C-alpha positions in Angstrom: 27.3 -11.5 -21.9 28.2 -9.0 -20.4 26.0 -8.1 -17.5 24.6 -4.3 -16.8 25.0 -3.1 -12.6 22.0 -2.6 -11.0 22.0 1.0 -10.5 22.4 1.3 -14.2 19.0 -0.9 -14.5 17.3 1.3 -11.9 18.2 4.8 -13.7 16.7 3.5 -16.6 14.2 1.5 -15.9 11.3 -0.6 -17.8 8.4 -0.7 -15.7 6.9 -3.9 -15.0 4.2 -4.9 -12.8 1.3 -3.0 -11.3 1.7 0.0 -8.5 1.2 -0.8 -5.6 0.5 -4.7 -6.2 2.3 -6.3 -3.3 3.2 -5.3 0.5 4.4 -6.6 3.4 3.3 -6.1 7.1 6.1 -8.5 9.0 6.8 -5.9 12.2 5.0 -6.8 15.6 1.1 -5.8 16.1 2.4 -3.5 19.0 5.4 -2.0 16.7 2.3 -1.3 14.0 -0.1 -0.2 17.0 2.1 2.8 17.8 1.1 4.7 14.7 -2.9 4.9 15.6 -5.1 5.3 18.7 -7.2 2.3 18.6 -10.1 2.1 20.8 -10.5 -1.8 22.1 -8.1 -3.7 24.5 -8.4 -7.0 21.3 -6.8 -4.2 18.8 -4.1 -3.2 21.1 -3.0 -6.7 21.5 -4.2 -8.3 18.6 -0.7 -10.5 17.3 -1.3 -11.2 13.7 0.8 -13.6 11.7 4.1 -11.2 9.6 3.3 -11.4 6.4 5.9 -11.3 3.1 3.7 -11.2 0.4 0.3 -10.1 0.6 -1.8 -9.6 -2.5 -4.5 -7.6 -4.0 -8.2 -9.8 -3.1 -6.2 -11.0 0.5 -7.8 -9.6 3.5 -5.8 -7.0 5.5 -6.9 -4.8 8.4 -7.1 -0.7 7.8 -7.7 1.9 10.0 -10.8 4.3 10.3 -12.2 7.2 12.2 -13.3 5.7 15.2 -15.4 7.8 18.3 -14.8 10.4 20.1 -11.6 11.4 18.2 -10.0 7.5 18.4 -9.3 5.4 15.8 -10.8 2.1 14.7 -9.6 -1.0 13.2 -11.6 -2.8 10.5 -10.6 -5.8 8.0 -11.2 -6.3 4.7 -10.7 -7.1 1.4 -7.5 -5.6 -0.5 -9.8 -4.8 -3.9 -12.4 -2.2 -3.2 -16.1 -3.0 -3.9 -18.2 0.1 -4.0 -20.9 0.3 -2.2 -23.0 0.2 -4.8 -22.0 -2.6 -7.0 -23.6 -5.1 -7.8 -20.8 -8.1 -8.3 -17.0 -8.2 -7.3 -15.7 -5.6 -10.0 -12.9 -7.3 -12.6 -11.5 -4.2 -13.3 -8.7 -3.7 -10.8 -9.7 -1.8 -7.6 -6.7 -2.6 -5.2 -5.0 1.1 -6.1 -7.1 4.4 -6.8 -5.5 7.2 -8.9 -4.8 10.5 -7.0 -5.4 12.3 -10.2 -9.0 10.6 -10.8 -9.8 9.5 -7.2 -12.1 12.5 -6.7 -14.2 12.5 -9.6 -14.1 8.6 -10.8 -17.6 6.8 -10.1 -15.5 3.7 -8.3 -14.0 6.2 -5.9 -15.6 9.5 -5.5 -17.5 8.2 -2.7 -15.2 6.8 -0.6 -13.2 10.0 -0.9 -15.5 12.3 0.4 -16.5 9.8 3.5 -14.4 6.7 3.9 -10.9 7.3 3.9 -8.4 5.2 5.8 -4.8 3.9 6.6 -3.5 0.3 5.5 -0.4 0.0 8.4 2.1 -1.8 6.7 6.3 -1.9 6.3 7.0 -2.2 3.3 6.0 -3.1 -0.2 7.4 -4.2 -3.7 8.0 -3.3 -7.2 9.2 -4.5 -10.6 11.9 -3.6 -13.1 12.7 -5.4 -16.3 16.0 -7.3 -16.5 17.8 -6.2 -20.0 19.3 -9.5 -20.1 16.8 -12.4 -19.9 13.6 -9.8 -19.7 12.8 -11.2 -16.5 10.7 -8.9 -13.9 13.4 -8.4 -10.8 11.5 -7.5 -8.2 13.0 -5.0 -5.2 11.7 -4.5 -1.7 10.5 -0.6 -0.7 10.7 0.3 2.4 11.5 3.7 5.2 14.5 4.0 7.0 15.7 1.6 10.0 12.5 -0.7 8.9 10.4 1.8 10.3 5.9 0.7 10.1 3.9 3.4 7.8 0.4 3.7 6.3 -0.9 4.4 3.2 -3.3 6.4 2.4 -6.4 4.7 1.3 -9.8 4.6 0.5 -13.1 1.5 2.2 -16.5 1.0 1.7 -18.8 -1.6 3.0 -21.5 -3.1 0.2 -24.4 -4.6 1.9 -25.4 -6.1 -1.1 -22.4 -8.7 -1.3 -21.7 -8.1 2.6 -18.0 -7.2 1.6 -15.4 -4.9 3.6 -12.7 -3.6 1.2 -10.2 -1.1 0.7 -8.0 0.6 -1.9 -4.2 2.4 -1.8 -4.3 5.6 -3.5 -0.6 6.2 -5.7 0.0 9.6 -7.1 3.3 10.1 -9.7 6.8 9.0 -8.3 9.5 11.5 -7.1 12.8 10.3 -6.0 13.7 7.9 -5.3 11.4 6.3 -7.0 11.2 7.5 -10.0 14.4 4.6 -10.6 12.1 2.2 -10.3 8.9 3.2 -11.8 6.3 6.2 -12.8 4.4 6.0 -9.8 4.8 5.2 -6.0 1.6 4.6 -3.2 1.2 7.6 -1.3 2.9 6.9 2.4 1.4 9.7 4.5 3.1 12.0 7.1 1.4 10.3 10.6 0.7 14.2 11.6 -1.7 14.4 8.6 -3.7 10.8 9.8 -6.3 12.9 12.0 -7.3 15.3 9.1 -7.3 12.3 6.3 -9.7 10.2 8.7 -11.9 13.1 9.7 -15.4 12.8 8.0 -15.7 16.0 8.5 -12.5 17.6 6.4 -13.8 19.7 3.7 -13.2 18.0 0.2 -10.8 20.9 -1.3 -8.7 20.0 1.6 -7.8 16.4 1.0 -5.5 16.6 -2.3 -3.5 18.8 -0.3 -2.9 16.5 2.8 -1.7 13.6 0.8 1.1 15.8 -0.4 2.4 15.6 2.9 3.8 12.0 2.1 7.4 10.3 3.5 8.1 8.9 -0.1 11.0 11.0 -0.5 12.8 9.4 2.6 12.3 5.5 0.7 14.9 3.4 0.3 15.1 0.0 -1.6 17.3 -3.6 -2.5 16.7 -5.9 -5.1 15.0 -9.5 -3.9 14.4 -12.8 -5.1 12.0 -13.7 -7.9 10.4 -16.1 -5.8 8.1 -13.3 -4.9 6.9 -13.0 -8.4 4.8 -15.6 -7.4 1.7 -15.4 -5.0 0.1 -19.2 -5.4 1.9 -22.0 -3.1 2.6 -20.5 0.1 5.3 -17.8 -1.2 5.0 -15.9 1.6 8.2 -15.9 3.9 11.0 -14.3 5.6 13.5 -15.2 2.7 11.3 -13.2 0.3 12.7 -9.4 1.8 16.5 -10.5 1.7 18.4 -8.7 -0.3 20.2 -10.2 -3.0 24.1 -8.8 -4.0 24.3 -6.5 -6.9 25.0 -7.9 -9.8 
């Protein structure tokens, strides 16, 4: 069977998988830390193990507003648990759609008062292979492997003793439209303070999210090994480019 070239697959994708459902954070903490104004010495000097296949419900670090204009590092479950929930949500809560983030009961309280930034250096998306119907993963990043921040929300649930977060997504623009119809909001660092500030008026928040870096994204196809989160599939080979078909 004659194979279609990778660029043809990209321009006419059959979307598979959730957006945004996996991401990477393998740069050194010093490289990622440079994005923020963290306050405590241990936050500045931490040395997290590199992660190449972070999946929903796993714990991730995220950044919130701190005291006196600084920023604070927290850690929590990547799958938002609203402060009012009586049990862990079964519905997918690792993404919040920008269209309804201010009106959905699951997200509206956090949108008003508990906004965060989630450090990363890449994420994955999938297209359906026309030859065998399988899911082909793509690793997506900024030029030069630059670290970045997803715009997110966070919550703490006292009843369940759970701190958690979620990533905001929006309709895709170029070049992500070649892979998927949605993309995570990768916020321009110039707007970090306004996004995190609890006093920012709610009516200004969605316009802030329009200041994203998503138009700069680049991507390459990677091994289907990344499709599995069980069995320790978390190593540098997961982001290695495959040769175009």
